[in-house]
KEKOL-40891 format. One record per residue (C-alpha): residue number from 1; residue in three letters; x, y, z. Coordinates in pm, 1 decimal. Layout:
<atoms>
+-----+-----+----------+----------+----------+
!   n ! res !        u !        v !        w !
+-----+-----+----------+----------+----------+
! NUM ! ALA !        X !        Y !        Z !
...
+-----+-----+----------+----------+----------+
</atoms>
This chain:
<atoms>
+-----+-----+----------+----------+----------+
!   n ! res !        u !        v !        w !
+-----+-----+----------+----------+----------+
!   1 ! MET !   9730.6 !   8624.5 !   9902.1 !
!   2 ! THR !   9564.5 !   8531.7 !   9574.6 !
!   3 ! ASP !   9513.5 !   8792.6 !   9304.0 !
!   4 ! GLN !   9137.5 !   8787.2 !   9372.1 !
!   5 ! ALA !   9187.5 !   8822.0 !   9747.6 !
!   6 ! PHE !   9419.2 !   9118.1 !   9686.2 !
!   7 ! GLN !   9164.2 !   9280.2 !   9453.2 !
!   8 ! ASP !   8890.0 !   9232.9 !   9712.9 !
!   9 ! PHE !   9116.0 !   9384.2 !   9980.6 !
!  10 ! LEU !   9199.3 !   9676.0 !   9750.5 !
!  11 ! ASP !   8830.7 !   9736.5 !   9674.0 !
!  12 ! GLU !   8747.4 !   9734.6 !  10047.5 !
!  13 ! SER !   9040.6 !   9969.9 !  10113.3 !
!  14 ! ASN !   8919.7 !  10213.4 !   9845.4 !
!  15 ! VAL !   8573.1 !  10222.7 !  10002.3 !
!  16 ! TYR !   8727.2 !  10265.0 !  10348.7 !
!  17 ! LEU !   8936.0 !  10565.8 !  10244.2 !
!  18 ! LYS !   8659.8 !  10727.5 !  10039.2 !
!  19 ! THR !   8428.8 !  10706.4 !  10341.9 !
!  20 ! ARG !   8693.4 !  10842.9 !  10579.9 !
!  21 ! VAL !   8779.5 !  11134.6 !  10349.1 !
!  22 ! ALA !   8410.1 !  11228.8 !  10318.2 !
!  23 ! LYS !   8370.3 !  11219.2 !  10698.2 !
!  24 ! SER !   8675.9 !  11438.6 !  10753.7 !
!  25 ! GLN !   8557.2 !  11686.5 !  10491.2 !
!  26 ! GLU !   8218.3 !  11708.5 !  10660.9 !
!  27 ! ALA !   8349.7 !  11724.4 !  11017.0 !
!  28 ! PHE !   8644.1 !  11959.6 !  10963.4 !
!  29 ! GLY !   8578.7 !  12144.2 !  10637.0 !
!  30 ! ILE !   8881.4 !  11986.6 !  10472.9 !
!  31 ! GLY !   8923.4 !  12135.1 !  10126.9 !
!  32 ! GLN !   8760.5 !  12466.4 !  10222.3 !
!  33 ! TYR !   9062.6 !  12637.1 !  10377.4 !
!  34 ! GLU !   9280.9 !  12864.5 !  10169.2 !
!  35 ! ARG !   9607.1 !  12691.1 !  10256.9 !
!  36 ! TYR !   9757.4 !  12369.1 !  10383.6 !
!  37 ! ASP !  10108.3 !  12304.4 !  10509.5 !
!  38 ! TYR !  10294.6 !  12013.2 !  10657.4 !
!  39 ! ASP !  10620.9 !  11932.6 !  10828.9 !
!  40 ! LEU !  10710.4 !  11567.6 !  10781.4 !
!  41 ! PRO !  10992.3 !  11546.4 !  11040.3 !
!  42 ! SER !  10756.2 !  11670.3 !  11313.7 !
!  43 ! GLY !  10463.3 !  11468.1 !  11172.7 !
!  44 ! ARG !  10238.0 !  11774.5 !  11160.4 !
!  45 ! PHE !   9983.8 !  11880.1 !  10894.1 !
!  46 ! TRP !   9760.7 !  12188.0 !  10921.5 !
!  47 ! TRP !   9504.8 !  12396.6 !  10733.0 !
!  48 ! SER !   9477.4 !  12772.4 !  10769.0 !
!  49 ! ASP !   9293.4 !  13083.0 !  10656.6 !
!  50 ! ALA !   9458.2 !  13426.7 !  10656.7 !
!  51 ! GLY !   9761.4 !  13281.4 !  10833.7 !
!  52 ! VAL !   9555.4 !  13139.3 !  11121.2 !
!  53 ! THR !   9572.4 !  12764.0 !  11174.6 !
!  54 ! LYS !   9223.5 !  12616.0 !  11191.0 !
!  55 ! VAL !   9264.6 !  12236.4 !  11181.6 !
!  56 ! GLU !   9562.1 !  12014.2 !  11255.1 !
!  57 ! ALA !   9641.5 !  11648.3 !  11202.0 !
!  58 ! ARG !   9923.8 !  11405.0 !  11242.1 !
!  59 ! VAL !  10074.5 !  11313.6 !  10904.1 !
!  60 ! ILE !  10216.9 !  10983.0 !  10784.2 !
!  61 ! PRO !  10398.4 !  10982.6 !  10447.9 !
!  62 ! VAL !  10294.2 !  10691.3 !  10226.1 !
!  63 ! GLY !  10491.8 !  10740.1 !   9906.9 !
!  64 ! SER !  10523.2 !  10940.1 !   9589.3 !
!  65 ! ILE !  10451.3 !  10921.3 !   9220.0 !
!  66 ! SER !  10701.0 !  11069.3 !   8977.1 !
!  67 ! THR !  10536.2 !  11198.0 !   8661.6 !
!  68 ! GLU !  10882.5 !  11213.1 !   8504.0 !
!  69 ! SER !  10981.2 !  10847.5 !   8552.4 !
!  70 ! ASN !  10623.6 !  10716.2 !   8595.6 !
!  71 ! THR !  10715.3 !  10529.7 !   8912.4 !
!  72 ! TRP !  10587.2 !  10479.9 !   9265.9 !
!  73 ! LEU !  10838.3 !  10511.9 !   9551.5 !
!  74 ! TRP !  10741.1 !  10407.1 !   9903.9 !
!  75 ! ALA !  10818.6 !  10666.5 !  10169.9 !
!  76 ! TRP !  11028.6 !  10411.8 !  10362.0 !
!  77 ! ALA !  11260.0 !  10387.0 !  10057.6 !
!  78 ! ASN !  11287.6 !  10760.4 !   9986.3 !
!  79 ! PRO !  11634.5 !  10893.7 !  10080.8 !
!  80 ! HIS !  11492.0 !  11247.6 !  10101.5 !
!  81 ! LEU !  11282.6 !  11139.1 !  10401.1 !
!  82 ! ASP !  11564.6 !  11005.8 !  10619.5 !
!  83 ! ASP !  11466.7 !  11245.0 !  10900.6 !
!  84 ! VAL !  11104.2 !  11126.1 !  10902.2 !
!  85 ! SER !  10971.7 !  10843.1 !  11118.7 !
!  86 ! MET !  10867.9 !  10543.9 !  10909.3 !
!  87 ! THR !  10743.9 !  10327.8 !  11196.1 !
!  88 ! GLU !  10381.1 !  10328.1 !  11084.7 !
!  89 ! ILE !  10427.8 !  10295.6 !  10709.5 !
!  90 ! GLU !  10670.1 !  10008.0 !  10774.7 !
!  91 ! ARG !  10365.0 !   9817.8 !  10904.7 !
!  92 ! VAL !  10224.9 !   9827.4 !  10550.4 !
!  93 ! ARG !  10549.5 !   9682.9 !  10418.8 !
!  94 ! ALA !  10537.9 !   9408.8 !  10684.6 !
!  95 ! PHE !  10180.8 !   9322.7 !  10580.3 !
!  96 ! GLY !  10303.2 !   9292.1 !  10221.8 !
!  97 ! GLU !  10586.1 !   9061.8 !  10327.6 !
!  98 ! GLU !  10349.0 !   8847.4 !  10532.9 !
!  99 ! HIS !  10102.1 !   8811.5 !  10245.1 !
! 100 ! GLY !  10342.8 !   8808.0 !   9949.5 !
! 101 ! ILE !  10221.9 !   9136.0 !   9797.2 !
! 102 ! ASN !  10507.3 !   9275.4 !   9588.4 !
! 103 ! LYS !  10348.4 !   9617.1 !   9542.0 !
! 104 ! LEU !  10373.1 !   9663.5 !   9918.0 !
! 105 ! THR !  10733.0 !   9543.3 !   9946.6 !
! 106 ! ASP !  10911.1 !   9656.1 !   9628.2 !
! 107 ! HIS !  11055.8 !   9996.9 !   9705.3 !
! 108 ! LYS !  10999.4 !  10138.4 !   9354.4 !
! 109 ! TRP !  10792.9 !  10021.2 !   9057.4 !
! 110 ! ASP !  10628.0 !  10144.6 !   8736.5 !
! 111 ! ALA !  10313.2 !  10331.3 !   8831.5 !
! 112 ! ASP !  10087.4 !  10628.4 !   8776.6 !
! 113 ! GLU !   9876.3 !  10854.9 !   8996.5 !
! 114 ! PHE !   9600.0 !  10593.6 !   9013.0 !
! 115 ! ASP !   9845.6 !  10343.2 !   9163.0 !
! 116 ! GLY !   9947.7 !  10602.2 !   9421.3 !
! 117 ! GLY !   9585.6 !  10636.2 !   9523.4 !
! 118 ! GLU !   9550.0 !  10260.3 !   9557.0 !
! 119 ! MET !   9860.5 !  10227.1 !   9775.9 !
! 120 ! THR !   9731.2 !  10512.7 !   9989.6 !
! 121 ! SER !   9394.6 !  10338.5 !  10025.0 !
! 122 ! ILE !   9562.2 !  10018.3 !  10138.9 !
! 123 ! ALA !   9783.9 !  10205.3 !  10384.2 !
! 124 ! SER !   9484.8 !  10399.8 !  10518.0 !
! 125 ! ARG !   9295.1 !  10080.8 !  10591.5 !
! 126 ! LEU !   9587.5 !   9900.6 !  10751.3 !
! 127 ! LEU !   9677.9 !  10203.1 !  10965.4 !
! 128 ! GLU !   9316.1 !  10311.8 !  11025.0 !
! 129 ! ALA !   9380.8 !  10666.4 !  10901.9 !
! 130 ! ASP !   9122.7 !  10941.4 !  10932.9 !
! 131 ! SER !   9187.3 !  11082.2 !  10586.9 !
! 132 ! ALA !   9448.0 !  11123.4 !  10314.8 !
! 133 ! TYR !   9596.0 !  11402.8 !  10109.2 !
! 134 ! ARG !   9774.2 !  11415.4 !   9775.9 !
! 135 ! SER !  10021.5 !  11701.3 !   9763.5 !
! 136 ! PRO !  10132.0 !  11804.4 !   9413.4 !
! 137 ! SER !  10486.4 !  11900.1 !   9318.7 !
! 138 ! ARG !  10645.1 !  11995.7 !   8990.6 !
! 139 ! THR !  10753.9 !  11633.1 !   8937.4 !
! 140 ! GLY !  10455.7 !  11439.6 !   9071.1 !
! 141 ! PHE !  10260.6 !  11383.4 !   9390.7 !
! 142 ! LEU !  10332.6 !  11299.5 !   9752.3 !
! 143 ! PHE !  10064.4 !  11082.1 !   9913.8 !
! 144 ! LEU !   9998.6 !  11134.3 !  10283.9 !
! 145 ! LEU !   9777.4 !  10982.8 !  10552.0 !
! 146 ! LEU !   9618.1 !  11197.4 !  10819.9 !
! 147 ! THR !   9524.7 !  11091.2 !  11170.6 !
! 148 ! ASP !   9417.3 !  11265.0 !  11489.9 !
! 149 ! LEU !   9234.6 !  11547.4 !  11310.1 !
! 150 ! HIS !   9125.0 !  11825.4 !  11544.7 !
! 151 ! TYR !   9033.3 !  12190.7 !  11551.0 !
! 152 ! VAL !   9305.4 !  12413.3 !  11689.0 !
! 153 ! SER !   9054.8 !  12594.3 !  11911.8 !
! 154 ! GLU !   8689.1 !  12554.1 !  11998.8 !
! 155 ! ARG !   8600.6 !  12885.2 !  11834.4 !
! 156 ! CYS !   8709.9 !  12740.1 !  11497.1 !
! 157 ! ALA !   8450.4 !  12465.4 !  11524.3 !
! 158 ! SER !   8155.0 !  12702.9 !  11541.0 !
+-----+-----+----------+----------+----------+
</atoms>
Protein backbone atom coordinates (compact mmCIF):
# COMPACT_ATOMS: atom_id res chain seq x y z
CA MET A 1 0.00 0.00 0.00
CA THR A 2 1.41 3.40 -0.90
CA ASP A 3 1.78 6.09 1.75
CA GLN A 4 -1.08 8.05 0.15
CA ALA A 5 -3.32 4.97 0.00
CA PHE A 6 -2.60 4.30 3.68
CA GLN A 7 -3.40 7.92 4.59
CA ASP A 8 -6.67 7.73 2.66
CA PHE A 9 -7.53 4.45 4.42
CA LEU A 10 -6.66 6.00 7.79
CA ASP A 11 -8.81 9.07 7.07
CA GLU A 12 -11.76 6.84 6.08
CA SER A 13 -11.21 4.74 9.22
CA ASN A 14 -11.24 7.84 11.44
CA VAL A 15 -14.54 8.96 9.93
CA TYR A 16 -15.95 5.43 10.29
CA LEU A 17 -15.11 5.23 14.00
CA LYS A 18 -16.23 8.78 14.77
CA THR A 19 -19.61 8.03 13.17
CA ARG A 20 -19.96 4.70 15.00
CA VAL A 21 -19.07 6.23 18.38
CA ALA A 22 -21.65 9.01 17.88
CA LYS A 23 -24.33 6.44 16.98
CA SER A 24 -23.58 4.31 20.03
CA GLN A 25 -23.64 7.36 22.29
CA GLU A 26 -27.03 8.36 20.90
CA ALA A 27 -28.54 4.87 20.92
CA PHE A 28 -27.21 3.65 24.27
CA GLY A 29 -26.26 6.74 26.27
CA ILE A 30 -22.60 5.76 26.28
CA GLY A 31 -20.69 8.25 28.40
CA GLN A 32 -23.68 9.05 30.62
CA TYR A 33 -23.40 6.14 33.05
CA GLU A 34 -21.54 6.55 36.31
CA ARG A 35 -19.29 3.53 35.82
CA TYR A 36 -17.85 1.18 33.25
CA ASP A 37 -16.12 -2.15 33.78
CA TYR A 38 -14.71 -4.85 31.58
CA ASP A 39 -13.37 -8.38 31.79
CA LEU A 40 -11.03 -9.09 28.90
CA PRO A 41 -10.78 -12.89 29.33
CA SER A 42 -14.58 -13.21 29.07
CA GLY A 43 -14.77 -10.50 26.37
CA ARG A 44 -17.37 -8.53 28.31
CA PHE A 45 -17.73 -4.74 28.77
CA TRP A 46 -20.58 -3.08 30.67
CA TRP A 47 -21.86 0.28 31.92
CA SER A 48 -23.77 0.69 35.17
CA ASP A 49 -25.48 3.14 37.48
CA ALA A 50 -25.77 2.51 41.23
CA GLY A 51 -24.37 -0.99 40.75
CA VAL A 52 -27.00 -1.96 38.17
CA THR A 53 -25.74 -2.96 34.74
CA LYS A 54 -27.53 -0.98 32.04
CA VAL A 55 -25.69 -1.68 28.76
CA GLU A 56 -23.34 -4.48 27.75
CA ALA A 57 -21.02 -5.09 24.82
CA ARG A 58 -18.48 -7.56 23.62
CA VAL A 59 -14.95 -6.16 23.96
CA ILE A 60 -11.93 -6.64 21.71
CA PRO A 61 -8.57 -5.34 22.99
CA VAL A 62 -6.66 -3.39 20.34
CA GLY A 63 -3.50 -2.25 22.09
CA SER A 64 -2.04 0.16 24.59
CA ILE A 65 -0.05 3.35 24.79
CA SER A 66 2.56 3.71 27.52
CA THR A 67 3.01 7.31 28.61
CA GLU A 68 6.23 6.22 30.34
CA SER A 69 8.01 4.73 27.32
CA ASN A 70 5.93 6.59 24.69
CA THR A 71 5.22 3.39 22.79
CA TRP A 72 2.30 1.54 21.22
CA LEU A 73 1.96 -2.19 21.97
CA TRP A 74 -0.53 -4.30 20.03
CA ALA A 75 -2.78 -6.45 22.21
CA TRP A 76 -1.64 -9.59 20.36
CA ALA A 77 1.93 -8.88 21.55
CA ASN A 78 1.08 -8.04 25.17
CA PRO A 79 2.20 -10.85 27.53
CA HIS A 80 -0.27 -9.60 30.17
CA LEU A 81 -3.14 -10.59 27.86
CA ASP A 82 -2.18 -14.24 27.34
CA ASP A 83 -5.59 -15.37 28.64
CA VAL A 84 -7.49 -13.16 26.18
CA SER A 85 -8.62 -14.26 22.73
CA MET A 86 -6.75 -12.42 19.98
CA THR A 87 -8.55 -14.02 17.04
CA GLU A 88 -10.19 -10.81 15.86
CA ILE A 89 -7.34 -8.37 16.40
CA GLU A 90 -5.03 -10.83 14.60
CA ARG A 91 -7.10 -10.04 11.48
CA VAL A 92 -5.76 -6.48 11.66
CA ARG A 93 -2.22 -7.82 11.82
CA ALA A 94 -2.93 -10.08 8.82
CA PHE A 95 -4.23 -7.07 6.86
CA GLY A 96 -1.00 -5.26 7.68
CA GLU A 97 1.08 -8.20 6.48
CA GLU A 98 -0.94 -8.45 3.27
CA HIS A 99 -0.54 -4.74 2.51
CA GLY A 100 2.95 -4.13 3.91
CA ILE A 101 1.84 -1.77 6.70
CA ASN A 102 4.49 -1.92 9.42
CA LYS A 103 2.40 -0.08 12.00
CA LEU A 104 -0.06 -2.97 11.85
CA THR A 105 2.58 -5.71 12.08
CA ASP A 106 5.35 -4.36 14.34
CA HIS A 107 4.43 -5.44 17.85
CA LYS A 108 5.77 -2.28 19.54
CA TRP A 109 6.81 1.13 18.21
CA ASP A 110 7.32 4.76 19.27
CA ALA A 111 3.92 6.37 19.60
CA ASP A 112 1.62 8.65 21.53
CA GLU A 113 -2.08 8.70 22.40
CA PHE A 114 -2.94 10.05 18.94
CA ASP A 115 -1.32 6.99 17.34
CA GLY A 116 -3.35 4.75 19.63
CA GLY A 117 -6.51 6.41 18.38
CA GLU A 118 -5.46 5.90 14.77
CA MET A 119 -4.72 2.19 15.26
CA THR A 120 -8.08 1.83 16.99
CA SER A 121 -9.81 3.55 14.06
CA ILE A 122 -8.18 1.18 11.60
CA ALA A 123 -9.06 -1.85 13.71
CA SER A 124 -12.65 -0.62 14.10
CA ARG A 125 -13.09 -0.34 10.35
CA LEU A 126 -11.50 -3.68 9.55
CA LEU A 127 -13.50 -5.47 12.26
CA GLU A 128 -16.67 -3.39 11.76
CA ALA A 129 -16.87 -2.44 15.45
CA ASP A 130 -19.85 -0.61 16.91
CA SER A 131 -17.75 1.72 19.04
CA ALA A 132 -14.46 2.08 20.88
CA TYR A 133 -13.28 3.00 24.35
CA ARG A 134 -10.01 4.32 25.72
CA SER A 135 -9.46 3.17 29.28
CA PRO A 136 -6.89 5.18 31.26
CA SER A 137 -4.35 3.68 33.64
CA ARG A 138 -1.58 5.20 35.69
CA THR A 139 0.92 4.40 32.91
CA GLY A 140 -1.12 5.11 29.78
CA PHE A 141 -4.23 3.95 27.96
CA LEU A 142 -5.76 0.68 26.84
CA PHE A 143 -7.69 0.96 23.56
CA LEU A 144 -10.72 -1.29 23.13
CA LEU A 145 -13.29 -2.03 20.44
CA LEU A 146 -16.91 -2.69 21.31
CA THR A 147 -19.36 -4.82 19.38
CA ASP A 148 -22.82 -6.26 19.98
CA LEU A 149 -23.97 -3.35 22.17
CA HIS A 150 -27.31 -4.00 23.86
CA TYR A 151 -29.40 -2.97 26.82
CA VAL A 152 -29.41 -5.49 29.63
CA SER A 153 -33.20 -5.26 29.93
CA GLU A 154 -35.98 -3.55 28.02
CA ARG A 155 -36.81 -1.32 30.98
CA CYS A 156 -33.34 0.28 30.67
CA ALA A 157 -34.11 1.42 27.14
CA SER A 158 -37.09 3.55 28.14
